[in-house]
C-alpha positions in Angstrom: -24.9 22.1 -5.7 -24.5 23.4 -9.2 -24.2 27.1 -10.1 -26.0 29.1 -12.8 -25.1 32.6 -14.0 -28.0 34.6 -15.5 -27.0 37.6 -17.8 -29.4 40.1 -19.1 -29.4 43.9 -19.2 -33.1 43.9 -18.2 -33.7 43.2 -14.5 -37.2 42.0 -15.2 -35.9 39.3 -17.6 -33.5 38.1 -14.9 -36.3 38.1 -12.3 -38.4 35.9 -14.7 -35.7 33.3 -15.0 -35.1 33.4 -11.2 -38.8 32.9 -10.6 -39.0 29.9 -13.0 -36.0 28.3 -11.3 -37.6 28.6 -7.9 -41.0 27.5 -9.3 -39.7 24.3 -10.7 -37.6 23.7 -7.6 -34.2 23.5 -9.4 -31.6 23.3 -6.6 -29.1 25.8 -8.0 -26.9 28.6 -6.7 -28.0 31.6 -8.7 -25.7 34.5 -9.7 -26.7 37.4 -11.9 -25.0 40.0 -14.1 -26.5 42.9 -16.0 -24.1 42.7 -19.0 -21.3 40.6 -20.6 -18.5 42.6 -19.0 -19.8 42.2 -15.5 -20.3 38.5 -16.2 -16.7 38.0 -17.3 -15.5 39.6 -14.1 -17.6 37.1 -12.1 -16.4 34.1 -14.2 -12.8 35.0 -13.6 -13.3 34.6 -9.9 -16.1 32.0 -9.7 -16.7 29.1 -12.0 -20.2 28.2 -13.0 -21.9 25.1 -14.4 -24.6 26.8 -16.5 -24.3 30.1 -18.4 -27.8 31.5 -19.2 -27.3 34.6 -21.3 -29.1 37.1 -23.5 -27.5 37.7 -26.9 -27.7 41.5 -27.4 -26.1 43.4 -24.5 -24.0 46.4 -24.0 -20.2 46.3 -23.6 -19.8 42.6 -24.4 -22.6 40.7 -26.2 -23.7 37.2 -25.4 -21.8 35.6 -28.3 -18.5 37.1 -27.3 -19.2 36.4 -23.6 -19.9 32.7 -24.4 -16.8 32.5 -26.6 -14.6 33.7 -23.8 -16.4 31.7 -21.1 -15.9 28.6 -23.1 -12.1 29.3 -23.1 -12.2 29.6 -19.4 -14.4 26.5 -18.8 -14.4 24.1 -21.7 -17.2 21.9 -20.2 -19.5 24.9 -19.5 -23.2 24.4 -20.4 -24.4 27.5 -22.4 -28.0 28.5 -23.0 -28.9 31.5 -25.1 -32.2 33.3 -24.7 -33.1 36.2 -27.0 -35.9 38.2 -28.6 -34.2 37.9 -32.0 -35.1 34.8 -34.1 -32.0 35.3 -36.2 -30.3 32.5 -38.1 -26.9 34.2 -37.6 -27.2 34.0 -33.8 -28.5 30.5 -33.9 -25.6 29.4 -36.1 -23.1 31.1 -33.7 -24.8 29.3 -30.8 -24.3 26.0 -32.5 -20.6 26.7 -33.2 -20.2 27.4 -29.4 -21.8 24.1 -28.6 -24.7 25.8 -26.9 -27.3 23.5 -25.2 -30.3 25.6 -26.5 -31.4 28.8 -28.1 -34.6 29.9 -26.3 -36.7 32.8 -27.7 -38.3 35.5 -25.5 -40.7 35.5 -23.9 -39.6 32.3 -22.3 -42.1 29.5 -22.3 -42.2 27.8 -18.8 -42.5 24.3 -20.2 -39.6 24.8 -22.6 -37.5 26.3 -19.9 -38.2 23.5 -17.5 -37.3 20.8 -20.1 -34.1 22.6 -21.0 -32.8 23.1 -17.5 -33.8 19.5 -16.6 -31.9 18.2 -19.6 -28.8 20.3 -18.7 -28.7 19.1 -15.1 -29.0 15.5 -16.3 -26.2 15.9 -18.7 -24.0 17.6 -16.0 -24.5 14.6 -13.7 -23.8 12.1 -16.5 -20.6 13.9 -17.4 -19.5 13.9 -13.8 -20.0 10.1 -13.6 -18.2 9.6 -16.8 -15.3 11.8 -15.6 -15.2 9.8 -12.3 -15.1 6.6 -14.3 -12.3 7.8 -16.5 -10.3 9.0 -13.5 -10.8 5.6 -11.8 -9.8 3.7 -14.8 -6.8 5.8 -15.3 -5.7 5.4 -11.7 -6.3 1.7 -11.9 -4.2 1.3 -15.0 -1.4 3.3 -13.4 -1.5 1.0 -10.4 -1.6 -2.1 -12.7 1.5 -0.8 -14.6 3.4 0.0 -11.3 2.5 -3.5 -10.0 3.9 -5.2 -13.1 6.9 -2.8 -13.2 8.1 -3.7 -9.6 7.6 -7.3 -10.5 10.3 -6.8 -13.2 8.2 -6.4 -16.3 10.4 -4.3 -18.7 9.1 -0.8 -19.1 9.5 -1.0 -22.9 7.2 -4.0 -22.9 4.6 -2.1 -20.9 4.8 0.9 -23.3 4.2 -1.5 -26.2 1.2 -3.0 -24.4 -0.3 0.4 -23.6 0.7 2.6 -26.5 -1.9 5.4 -25.7 -0.9 5.7 -22.1 1.3 8.5 -20.9 4.1 7.1 -18.8 5.3 10.4 -17.5 3.7 9.8 -14.2 6.5 7.3 -13.4 9.0 10.2 -13.2 6.9 11.7 -10.4 8.0 9.2 -7.8 11.1 9.8 -5.8 10.8 7.5 -2.8 9.2 4.2 -1.8 8.0 2.9 1.5 7.2 -0.8 2.0 4.9 -1.9 4.9 4.8 -5.5 5.9 2.8 -7.5 8.5 3.5 -10.9 9.9 -0.1 -12.0 9.3 -2.5 -11.4 6.3 -3.5 -8.0 7.7 -5.3 -6.7 4.6 -7.5 -9.8 4.3 -8.5 -9.5 8.0 -9.8 -5.9 7.9 -13.5 -5.5 8.9 -16.1 -5.7 6.1 -16.6 -2.0 6.1 -12.9 -1.4 5.5 -10.5 -2.4 2.8 -7.0 -1.6 1.5 -8.2 1.7 0.1 -9.7 2.6 3.5 -6.4 1.8 5.2 -4.5 3.9 2.5 -6.7 6.9 3.3 -6.0 6.4 7.0 -2.3 6.6 6.1 -2.8 9.8 4.1 -4.5 11.4 7.2 -1.4 10.5 9.2 0.9 12.4 6.8 -1.3 15.1 5.1 1.7 17.0 3.9 3.2 14.1 2.0 0.9 13.0 -1.0 1.5 9.5 -2.1 0.0 6.7 -4.1 -0.1 3.0 -3.2 0.0 -0.5 -4.6 -1.7 -3.4 -2.9 0.9 -6.2 -3.2 -0.7 -9.0 -1.2 -2.5 -9.6 2.1 0.8 -8.9 4.0 2.2 -5.9 2.1 1.4 -2.5 0.8 3.8 -0.2 -1.1 3.6 3.6 -0.8 5.0 5.8 -3.6 5.9 9.4 -2.7 6.2 12.2 -5.2 8.6 15.1 -5.4 8.7 17.6 -2.5 10.2 21.1 -2.5 11.5 20.7 1.0 13.7 17.9 2.4 11.6 14.9 3.6 12.6 12.8 6.6 11.2 9.5 5.5 12.4 7.7 8.6 10.5 10.1 10.9 7.5 9.6 8.7 7.8 5.8 8.9 8.1 5.9 12.7 4.9 8.0 12.9 3.0 5.6 10.6 4.2 2.5 12.5 3.2 3.9 15.9 -0.2 5.0 14.6 -1.0 1.7 12.9 -0.2 -0.1 16.2 -2.3 2.3 18.2 -5.3 1.9 15.8 -5.1 -1.8 14.9 -3.1 -3.3 17.8 -0.6 -5.0 15.4 3.0 -4.2 14.5 4.1 -3.6 11.0 7.6 -3.4 9.6 8.5 -0.5 7.3 11.4 0.0 5.0 12.0 3.1 3.0 14.2 4.6 0.3 15.6 8.1 0.4 17.2 8.7 -3.0 15.5 9.6 -6.2 15.4 7.0 -9.0 14.4 6.6 -12.6 11.4 4.5 -13.6 13.7 1.7 -14.9 15.3 1.5 -11.5 12.0 1.1 -9.6 12.2 -2.8 -9.5 15.7 -2.6 -8.0 14.7 -0.1 -5.4 11.7 -2.3 -4.4 13.9 -5.3 -4.2 16.2 -3.4 -1.8 13.3 -2.6 0.4 12.4 -6.3 0.6 16.0 -7.1 1.5 16.0 -4.5 4.2 13.0 -6.2 5.8 14.8 -9.5 5.9 16.9 -8.0 8.7 13.9 -8.0 11.0 14.7 -11.6 11.9 17.8 -10.4 13.6 16.6 -7.3 15.5 13.9 -7.6 18.2 11.5 -4.7 18.7 12.9 -2.9 15.6 10.3 -1.9 13.0 12.0 0.7 10.8 14.6 -0.3 8.1 17.3 0.0 6.9 19.2 -0.1 10.1 21.5 3.0 10.2 24.6 3.2 12.4 22.8 4.8 15.4 20.0 2.3 15.3 22.4 -0.6 15.1 24.2 0.8 18.1 20.9 1.0 20.0 20.2 -2.7 19.1 23.6 -3.9 20.2 23.5 -3.2 23.9 24.8 -6.0 26.1 21.4 -7.3 27.2 20.6 -8.2 23.6 23.4 -10.7 23.5 21.2 -13.3 25.2 18.6 -12.8 22.4 21.3 -13.4 19.7 22.5 -16.5 21.6 18.9 -17.8 21.7 18.5 -17.3 17.9 21.8 -19.2 17.4 20.5 -22.1 19.5 17.2 -22.1 17.6 18.9 -22.0 14.3 21.0 -25.1 15.2 17.8 -26.9 16.4 16.0 -26.1 13.1 19.0 -26.9 11.0 18.9 -23.3 9.7 22.4 -22.8 8.5 21.7 -19.3 7.0 20.3 -17.9 10.2 23.1 -19.6 12.2 25.9 -18.0 10.1 24.2 -14.6 10.0 23.9 -14.4 13.8 27.4 -15.6 14.3 28.6 -12.9 11.8 26.5 -10.3 13.6 28.3 -11.1 16.9 31.7 -11.0 15.4 31.1 -7.7 13.6 29.7 -6.2 16.8 32.6 -6.9 19.0 35.2 -6.0 16.4 34.2 -2.4 16.6 32.9 -2.3 20.2 34.9 -0.1 22.5 34.7 0.4 26.3 33.3 -3.0 27.1 34.7 -5.1 29.8 37.2 -7.7 28.5 35.9 -10.0 31.3 32.4 -9.8 29.9 33.5 -10.5 26.3 35.5 -13.6 27.4 32.6 -14.7 29.5 30.0 -14.3 26.8 32.0 -16.1 24.1 32.8 -18.9 26.5 29.1 -19.3 26.9 28.7 -19.3 23.1 31.4 -21.9 22.8 29.5 -24.2 25.2 26.3 -23.7 23.2 28.1 -24.7 20.0 29.8 -27.7 21.5 26.5 -29.3 22.6 26.0 -30.3 18.9 29.6 -31.8 18.7 29.7 -35.1 20.6 33.5 -35.4 20.2 33.9 -32.2 22.3 34.1 -33.8 25.8 34.3 -31.7 29.0 38.1 -31.7 29.0 38.3 -30.4 25.4 35.7 -27.7 26.1 37.5 -26.5 29.3 40.8 -26.4 27.3 39.2 -24.1 24.7 37.6 -21.9 27.4 41.0 -21.4 29.0 42.3 -20.4 25.6 39.5 -17.8 25.3 40.4 -16.3 28.7 44.1 -16.1 27.7 43.4 -14.2 24.4 44.9 -10.7 24.2 42.8 -9.5 21.3 39.2 -10.2 20.1 40.5 -11.5 16.8 42.0 -14.4 18.7 38.7 -15.3 20.3 37.0 -15.0 16.9 39.5 -17.5 15.4 38.7 -20.1 18.1 34.9 -19.6 17.6 35.1 -19.7 13.8 36.8 -23.1 13.9 34.1 -24.5 16.1 31.4 -22.8 14.0 32.8 -24.5 10.9 32.5 -27.9 12.6 28.9 -27.1 13.6 28.1 -26.1 10.0 29.6 -29.3 8.6 27.4 -31.3 11.0 24.3 -29.3 10.1 24.9 -29.7 6.4 24.8 -33.5 6.8 21.4 -33.2 8.5 20.0 -30.5 6.3 17.2 -31.6 4.0 17.5 -31.0 0.3 16.2 -27.4 -0.4 14.5 -28.6 -3.6 12.6 -31.3 -1.7 11.6 -28.8 1.0 10.3 -26.4 -1.6 8.4 -29.1 -3.4 6.7 -30.0 -0.1 5.8 -26.4 0.5 4.4 -25.8 -3.0 2.4 -29.0 -2.7 0.9 -27.9 0.6 0.1 -24.5 -0.8 -1.6 -26.1 -3.8 -3.7 -28.4 -1.6 -4.6 -25.7 1.0 -4.6 -22.4 -1.0 -8.1 -21.8 0.3 -7.0 -22.0 3.9 -5.1 -19.4 6.0 -1.5 -19.4 4.9 1.5 -17.5 6.2 5.3 -17.9 6.2 5.1 -19.0 9.9 2.5 -21.7 9.2 4.4 -23.1 6.2 7.7 -23.1 8.1 6.1 -25.2 10.8 5.0 -27.7 8.3 8.5 -28.4 7.1 10.2 -27.9 10.5 12.3 -24.9 9.4 12.6 -21.4 10.6 10.6 -18.8 8.7 13.7 -16.9 7.7 15.5 -19.9 6.3 12.4 -21.1 4.5 12.0 -17.6 3.0 15.6 -17.6 1.9 15.6 -21.0 0.1 12.2 -20.5 -1.4 13.4 -17.4 -3.2 16.6 -19.1 -4.2 14.7 -22.1 -5.7 11.7 -20.3 -7.3 12.8 -16.8 -7.9 9.9 -15.2 -6.0 8.8 -14.8 -2.4 6.2 -17.1 -0.7 3.5 -14.4 -0.4 3.8 -13.5 -4.1 3.6 -17.3 -4.9 0.5 -17.8 -2.8 -1.2 -14.8 -4.3 -0.4 -15.8 -7.8 -1.8 -19.4 -7.2 -5.0 -18.0 -5.7 -5.5 -15.6 -8.6 -5.0 -18.4 -11.1 -7.5 -20.6 -9.3 -10.0 -17.7 -9.1 -9.6 -17.2 -12.9 -10.3 -20.9 -13.5 -13.4 -20.8 -11.4 -14.6 -17.7 -13.3 -14.0 -19.4 -16.6 -15.3 -22.9 -15.8 -18.1 -22.5 -13.2 -21.1 -20.3 -12.4 -20.1 -19.8 -8.9 -20.9 -16.4 -7.4 -18.0 -14.0 -7.0 -18.5 -14.0 -3.2 -18.2 -17.8 -3.1 -15.0 -17.8 -5.3 -13.5 -15.2 -3.0 -13.9 -17.6 0.0 -12.9 -20.6 -2.1 -9.5 -19.2 -2.9 -8.7 -18.1 0.6 -9.9 -14.5 0.9 -12.2 -13.3 3.7 -12.7 -9.7 2.5 -14.6 -9.4 -0.8 -13.4 -5.9 -1.7 -9.8 -6.8 -1.0 -10.2 -9.9 -3.3 -11.7 -7.8 -6.1 -8.9 -5.2 -5.8 -6.3 -8.0 -5.8 -7.8 -9.6 -8.9 -8.0 -6.3 -10.8 -4.4 -5.5 -10.1 -3.3 -9.0 -11.1 -5.3 -9.4 -14.3 -6.3 -5.8 -15.3 -10.0 -6.1 -14.7 -12.5 -7.0 -12.0 -13.7 -10.6 -11.6 -17.1 -9.7 -13.0 -15.8 -7.9 -16.1 -13.3 -10.7 -16.6 -16.1 -13.3 -16.7 -18.2 -11.1 -19.0 -15.3 -10.7 -21.5 -14.6 -14.5 -21.6 -18.3 -15.2 -22.3 -18.3 -12.8 -25.3 
């Protein structure tokens, strides 16, 4: 509800104005003051929307009061009412951008029209302010989105010469949230990415942040400066648990701790994506990067079987990258491991040897037993490692002969995406189509194309949406479904972030 302050040294005059406000049912909070000095005291403690003041008053007159009130509240709506039809006062009123100069005695109809006009203008200004704020925030998000996608900051400054880029210095840490499925495109109709972001803010009310909607799988949180030390890992754990509790799905979160300059933001974001690549090697681990204590907790003996299973799967899928990484993980683990039974170590690596030899036909039972005896005779783990590395190299040589050309695989994936961009797509689905593991497909796709699969899918969908807007009269809702989105608000937000305007405005601009 808006607030009006009535100032007149005559109580009867103030009562008349209060009566008229009630008579015409203006929904306003009404304050009063008997002179300019009293009014200034009120204004210093309580802002108002409308200042309704007499001109001639003791202590501080209406002109001086309005001048000082305008300094306090530049958007204040000022109305003078006076018994003096004096050009000097009217001229002063104009210089102060007064809404009106009403003569006493106040005419009810004139009063009603003036207050109605003022209230309409206040509402209009509020809407315009909200629109400016929304456009400013959208432009900031658009700039951030392009910046993390490696658009040079100097180029952005040239494109938006009137924009203040100081806001980029506000951010000191990033947090990347990623889901295995297109989570943000599967939210209920009454929810969207912005709704989810507000839920996150409620989880961490003491840590203000902004967000960028990256794609249906990812959202990036950007945290500002804080006076006290911030434990981002604890914050990430809290968010991850709450998201699972609310939505029943797990998300993976990587975070950065150190401050960075705006030009370093793309590099920091890239590191966050690389951290999340580790999730293929740690079961039931959702917060990254993996620190020493977390690695220790993930390297208990019972997890060796999981690692062994991943190695077997990598061999079956001809996934050399995953195979080598898991082998390296085991070697690194047991190099530094203390207090573990030597019998267990020999037993486990003998089992690993048997797994590797299954893919090497020339390793007959006799040769395998000979190498197993050598393992049980080793005095140091480095000797066991040497035996396994030699066998590993033979397995890799065999896998390389079977491995399909990465360029051919990527071509098939791109072709499938182009033909099915309107369908449900995910890394797991695409990996199944080319008989590769998701981790290996992700690796070679980035190597061959320079971008991740999710970003490629989003870009293709956006380009097709743009073509449909340019060349057809399809409804926005139909285009949304046509290009593979289920949530209209999420589609509109994604389009705005990608092209800088909503689908509707984009279509209107192209028709001009």
